[in-house]
C-alpha positions in Angstrom: 21.1 -2.8 -60.3 23.9 -1.0 -62.5 24.7 -2.9 -66.1 28.2 -4.4 -64.6 26.0 -6.4 -62.3 23.8 -7.8 -64.8 26.5 -9.1 -67.2 27.9 -10.5 -64.2 25.1 -12.1 -62.9 23.9 -13.3 -66.9 27.9 -14.5 -67.2 27.0 -16.9 -64.0 23.6 -18.3 -64.9 25.0 -18.6 -68.8 28.2 -20.3 -68.6 27.6 -23.3 -66.1 24.2 -23.7 -68.5 26.5 -24.1 -71.5 28.7 -26.0 -70.1 26.3 -28.8 -69.0 24.0 -28.8 -72.2 27.7 -28.9 -73.9 28.1 -32.1 -71.8 25.1 -34.2 -72.2 25.3 -32.9 -75.9 28.8 -34.3 -76.5 27.4 -38.2 -75.3 25.2 -38.0 -78.2 27.7 -36.5 -80.9 30.5 -39.0 -80.2 28.3 -42.1 -81.5 27.0 -40.1 -84.9 29.8 -37.5 -85.8 33.3 -38.6 -87.4 36.7 -37.8 -85.2 37.3 -34.3 -86.4 33.8 -33.5 -84.9 34.3 -34.7 -82.2 38.0 -33.4 -81.3 36.4 -29.6 -82.7 33.5 -30.6 -80.0 36.0 -31.8 -77.5 37.8 -28.6 -77.7 34.3 -26.6 -77.3 33.4 -28.6 -73.8 37.2 -28.1 -72.6 36.8 -24.6 -73.4 33.7 -24.5 -71.5 35.1 -26.3 -68.7 38.1 -24.1 -68.5 35.7 -20.6 -68.1 33.6 -22.6 -65.6 36.6 -23.3 -63.6 37.4 -19.8 -63.9 33.9 -18.8 -62.8 34.6 -20.8 -59.7 37.6 -19.2 -59.2 36.0 -15.8 -59.1 33.4 -17.0 -57.0 35.7 -18.4 -54.6 37.6 -15.0 -54.6 34.8 -13.2 -54.0 33.3 -15.1 -51.2 36.9 -15.2 -49.8 37.2 -11.1 -49.8 33.8 -11.0 -48.1 34.1 -13.2 -45.4 35.3 -10.7 -43.0 33.0 -8.3 -44.3 30.2 -10.8 -43.4 32.2 -11.9 -40.3 31.6 -8.1 -39.1 28.3 -7.9 -40.4 27.3 -11.0 -37.5 29.5 -9.5 -35.0 27.7 -6.5 -35.4 24.4 -8.3 -35.7 24.9 -9.9 -32.2 26.1 -6.9 -30.9 23.2 -5.1 -31.6 21.1 -8.4 -30.5 22.9 -8.0 -27.0 22.1 -4.5 -27.0 19.0 -4.6 -27.9 18.3 -7.1 -25.3 20.2 -4.6 -22.2 18.3 -1.9 -23.4 14.8 -3.5 -22.9 16.1 -4.4 -19.3 17.1 -0.9 -19.2 13.6 -0.2 -20.1 11.9 -2.4 -18.1 13.9 -0.8 -14.8 13.1 2.7 -16.1 9.5 1.5 -16.0 9.8 -0.5 -12.1 11.5 3.1 -10.9 8.5 5.3 -12.6 5.9 3.4 -11.0 8.2 3.6 -7.7 8.2 7.1 -7.8 4.6 7.1 -8.7 4.0 5.5 -5.5 5.7 7.8 -3.3 4.1 10.2 -4.6 0.9 8.7 -3.4 2.4 7.7 0.1 3.6 11.0 0.7 0.4 12.3 -0.1 -1.8 9.9 1.8 0.9 10.5 5.0 0.3 14.1 5.0 -3.5 14.1 4.0 -4.7 14.5 8.0 -7.2 11.8 7.8 -6.4 9.6 10.7 -3.4 7.2 11.2 -5.9 4.3 9.9 -6.7 5.8 6.7 -2.9 6.9 5.8 -2.3 3.3 6.6 -4.6 1.6 4.4 -4.2 4.0 1.6 -0.3 2.9 2.3 -0.6 -1.0 2.3 -3.0 -0.3 -1.5 -0.1 1.3 -2.8 2.6 -1.2 -1.9 0.6 -4.1 -3.1 0.2 -2.8 -6.5 3.5 -1.6 -6.6 5.3 -5.2 -6.2 1.7 -7.3 -6.3 2.4 -8.4 -2.8 0.4 -11.3 -1.4 0.2 -9.5 1.7 1.3 -6.5 3.9 1.7 -6.0 7.5 2.1 -2.7 9.7 3.7 -3.2 13.0 3.9 -0.1 15.2 6.1 -0.1 18.2 3.6 0.1 21.4 6.0 1.7 24.1 3.9 1.1 27.2 3.8 -2.2 26.5 7.2 -2.4 24.8 6.0 -4.3 21.8 5.7 -4.8 18.4 1.4 -4.9 17.6 0.2 -5.1 14.2 -1.7 -2.2 13.3 -2.7 -2.6 9.2 -3.1 -5.7 7.5 -3.8 -6.2 3.7 -4.8 -9.4 2.0 -6.3 -9.8 -1.1 -8.5 -7.2 -1.9 -9.4 -6.9 2.1 -8.1 -4.6 4.8 -8.0 -5.3 8.4 -7.0 -2.3 10.8 -6.1 -2.3 14.6 -7.8 -5.0 16.5 -9.9 -6.4 13.2 -7.0 -8.2 12.4 -7.5 -12.1 12.7 -4.1 -13.2 14.8 -4.0 -16.1 12.5 -3.2 -14.2 9.0 -0.5 -12.6 10.6 3.5 -13.7 9.8 5.4 -11.6 11.8 8.2 -13.4 11.3 11.8 -11.1 11.4 9.5 -8.4 12.6 11.5 -8.2 15.8 14.8 -8.5 14.4 14.2 -6.0 11.6 13.2 -3.5 14.3 15.7 -4.8 17.2 18.5 -4.3 14.6 17.2 -1.3 12.4 18.1 -3.3 8.9 16.1 -5.0 6.4 15.4 -8.6 6.8 14.6 -10.6 3.6 14.8 -14.0 2.9 14.4 -14.8 -1.7 13.0 -18.5 -2.0 12.8 -20.2 -5.3 9.5 -17.5 -6.4 8.9 -15.6 -3.4 10.3 -12.5 -1.1 9.5 -12.0 2.3 10.8 -9.0 4.1 10.6 -6.8 7.0 11.3 -3.3 6.7 12.0 -1.0 9.5 10.5 2.2 9.6 12.4 4.8 10.8 12.7 8.9 11.0 15.3 10.4 12.8 17.2 7.1 13.6 14.2 6.3 15.7 12.6 2.8 15.0 8.7 3.6 15.2 7.4 0.0 13.2 8.3 -2.5 10.6 6.6 -3.0 7.3 6.3 -6.8 6.6 5.9 -8.0 3.0 5.4 -11.1 0.8 5.5 -10.9 -2.9 6.1 -13.4 -5.8 9.2 -13.5 -8.2 9.4 -14.4 -11.6 12.1 -14.6 -14.4 15.8 -15.7 -14.1 18.0 -15.1 -11.4 19.8 -12.0 -12.3 16.4 -10.7 -12.9 14.7 -11.5 -9.4 18.0 -10.4 -7.8 17.2 -7.0 -9.5 13.5 -7.2 -8.6 14.7 -7.8 -5.2 16.7 -4.9 -5.2 13.8 -2.4 -6.4 11.6 -3.9 -4.1 14.3 -3.0 -1.2 14.5 0.5 -2.4 10.6 1.3 -2.3 9.9 -0.5 0.6 12.4 1.6 2.4 11.2 5.0 1.2 7.9 4.0 1.9 8.5 2.4 5.3 10.3 6.1 6.1 7.2 7.6 5.1 5.0 5.3 7.5 7.1 6.6 10.1 6.7 9.9 9.4 2.8 9.3 9.6 3.8 7.6 12.9 5.2 10.3 14.3 2.9 13.1 13.2 0.4 11.0 14.9 2.1 10.3 18.0 3.0 13.6 18.4 -0.9 15.2 17.5 -1.7 12.3 20.5 0.3 13.0 23.2 -0.8 17.3 22.4 -4.3 16.2 22.3 -5.1 13.0 24.4 -5.7 12.8 28.3 -2.8 11.4 29.8 -4.9 9.7 32.3 -7.9 8.1 30.2 -6.2 8.0 26.9 -9.6 10.1 25.7 -8.9 13.5 23.8 -8.8 16.4 26.1 -10.8 19.7 26.1 -8.4 21.2 23.4 -9.6 19.0 20.8 -12.8 18.6 22.2 -13.4 22.1 21.7 -11.3 22.3 18.5 -13.5 18.9 17.7 -16.8 20.3 18.2 -17.1 23.5 16.4 -16.0 21.6 13.3 -18.9 19.3 13.5 -21.2 21.7 14.7 -20.4 23.6 11.1 -20.3 20.2 9.0 -23.6 19.5 10.4 -25.0 22.8 9.5 -23.8 23.4 6.0 -24.8 19.6 4.7 -28.1 19.7 6.9 -26.7 16.4 8.9 -27.9 15.8 12.2 -25.4 16.2 15.4 -25.7 14.8 18.7 -23.7 15.4 22.1 -23.8 13.4 25.4 -22.2 15.0 28.8 -21.0 12.0 31.0 -20.8 12.4 35.1 -19.9 10.0 37.2 -22.0 10.0 40.3 -21.1 10.6 43.7 -16.8 10.6 42.5 -15.5 12.4 44.8 -16.6 10.4 47.3 -15.1 7.8 45.7 -11.7 9.6 45.9 -12.2 10.5 49.7 -13.2 7.0 50.3 -11.1 4.8 48.4 -8.5 6.9 47.5 -7.3 8.7 43.9 -5.6 5.6 42.6 -8.8 4.2 42.6 -10.7 7.3 41.5 -8.3 7.1 38.6 -8.6 3.5 37.7 -13.0 4.5 37.6 -12.1 6.9 35.2 -9.8 4.6 33.0 -12.7 1.9 33.3 -15.5 4.2 32.3 -13.2 5.2 29.6 -12.7 2.3 28.2 -16.4 1.5 28.4 -17.1 4.1 26.7 -14.4 4.0 23.7 -15.7 0.5 23.1 -19.1 1.2 22.7 -18.9 3.9 19.9 -18.6 3.5 16.5 -15.9 4.3 14.1 -16.5 8.3 13.3 -17.7 8.9 16.9 -15.6 10.0 19.5 -14.7 10.7 23.2 -13.0 13.0 25.5 -12.7 14.0 29.1 -14.1 17.5 29.3 -13.3 17.7 32.6 -12.7 16.2 36.0 -14.8 13.5 36.0 -17.0 14.4 33.2 -16.7 12.8 29.9 -18.3 13.9 26.2 -18.9 12.0 23.1 -19.5 13.6 19.8 -22.0 11.5 17.8 -21.9 12.6 13.9 -25.2 12.0 12.1 -26.9 10.8 15.3 -30.7 12.0 15.6 -31.0 12.5 19.3 -33.4 9.5 19.8 -30.4 7.1 18.5 -28.3 9.2 20.9 -30.2 8.6 24.0 -30.7 4.8 23.5 -26.6 4.6 23.0 -26.5 6.3 26.5 -28.9 3.9 28.1 -27.2 1.1 26.9 -23.9 3.3 28.3 -25.2 3.3 31.6 -26.7 -0.3 31.9 -23.5 -1.3 31.0 -21.6 0.8 33.6 -24.3 0.2 36.5 -22.8 -3.6 36.1 -19.4 -3.1 36.9 -17.8 -2.9 40.2 -14.7 -2.2 42.0 -13.2 -3.9 45.2 -15.1 -7.3 45.4 -18.3 -5.6 44.3 -17.7 -3.3 47.6 -17.3 -0.2 45.0 -20.3 0.6 42.4 -20.2 3.0 40.2 -23.0 5.1 38.0 -23.0 8.1 36.0 -25.8 10.4 35.1 -26.2 11.5 31.4 -27.1 14.9 29.3 -28.2 14.4 25.5 -28.5 16.9 23.3 -29.0 17.7 19.7 -28.4 20.5 16.7 -32.0 21.9 15.8 -34.4 24.2 17.2 -33.1 26.9 19.0 -29.7 25.0 18.9 -27.7 26.1 16.4 -24.6 26.5 17.7 -21.9 24.8 19.6 -22.1 26.9 22.4 -25.9 26.1 22.6 -25.5 22.0 22.1 -22.9 21.9 25.2 -25.5 23.9 27.4 -28.2 22.1 26.0 -26.5 18.7 27.0 -25.1 20.2 30.2 -28.5 21.1 31.4 -30.0 18.1 30.3 -27.1 16.4 32.5 -27.8 18.5 35.6 -31.5 17.8 35.2 -30.7 13.7 35.4 -28.5 14.1 38.6 -31.1 16.4 40.4 -33.3 13.8 39.5 -32.2 10.8 41.1 -28.8 10.0 39.2 -27.8 6.7 37.7 -30.1 8.1 34.3 -30.2 9.8 31.0 -32.1 12.6 30.4 -32.2 13.7 26.6 -33.3 17.3 25.7 -36.7 17.9 24.8 -36.3 17.8 20.6 -36.6 14.3 21.5 -40.3 14.7 22.2 -41.0 17.0 19.3 -43.0 16.1 16.5 -42.2 15.2 13.3 -41.7 17.5 10.8 
């Protein structure tokens, strides 16, 4: 504070105080002093009152001069507050955009991981759920054979369901068919919830639909903004899902047997080499089952190739249903089929083969006129069987042994009877 300000503040305090005291003392002096004293006192009091009036005018003048400045300060304060709220909103949007970009990277990595479609979808649904705090997420995949959209993956809370394990009662397919048909996002915004169906497109071709339910909060503008962010994110994620579906479809067509839907011989040759190398490196068991349908040529000659094809499809379906998630089935050639069983000892593989044999024995065709059986050869890594060729040769030898011993039987390699080390 400078000297001038200090003097001004002193005057502003002293003059009103002196005037007040003089006014009080006047009543005391008026009764006890003569007229001359009262007159002089009145002059003093009047002078103080004039000074007080001058001071009041000074204060009014100062206030009048500062009013525009105060108004500008108030306007600037309001502007800065509005600007701060705007920047907070932009910051929130940027944070959401960063979360979306991070999610996109994770989805892209999952889509190119070659871990199988189920693993890709499971990971992608988890990312979507975390990104938009979704109550549930479902991926529908178009099946061109049945011309329908089938639920392939579903996530609700901490639980994930894949394929046929998806309980039908928890699937909400509202607007899914419409989104797929018109290749556009179908969304419904309720008071506090977003329901959206987003088509999974690649190259302009719809391959599926991503359906989500997510909560909304905040003001109407904030909800609208959040819906836009969610929609853009879901479109990008759906595109990555479509890419994964496309890649898996192409891979399936390249490696699937057209008749049975099992892996073809090319895929078998590739996988058996990989699985043998992995089992040897990790010192884990690996078993192989070769299956040959008994009297298949007679079935074709007697009932026609269409019936033979049906038998092959039925047997292949039975094999697929009997396997664990990490087992795999292949059409090895003609009426020969193969099962690769990772982390499986030969005794367990033989028991599985016998269960399949027993189920197959009960199947019949053409009103029980045609019954189908098969011969099973089982072999595992171990002993002198330490290469893929040796494993295939051992299983093949046991399969022919089963046929020579009367068919409709399981013949494991001699390792089954080997003493435990």
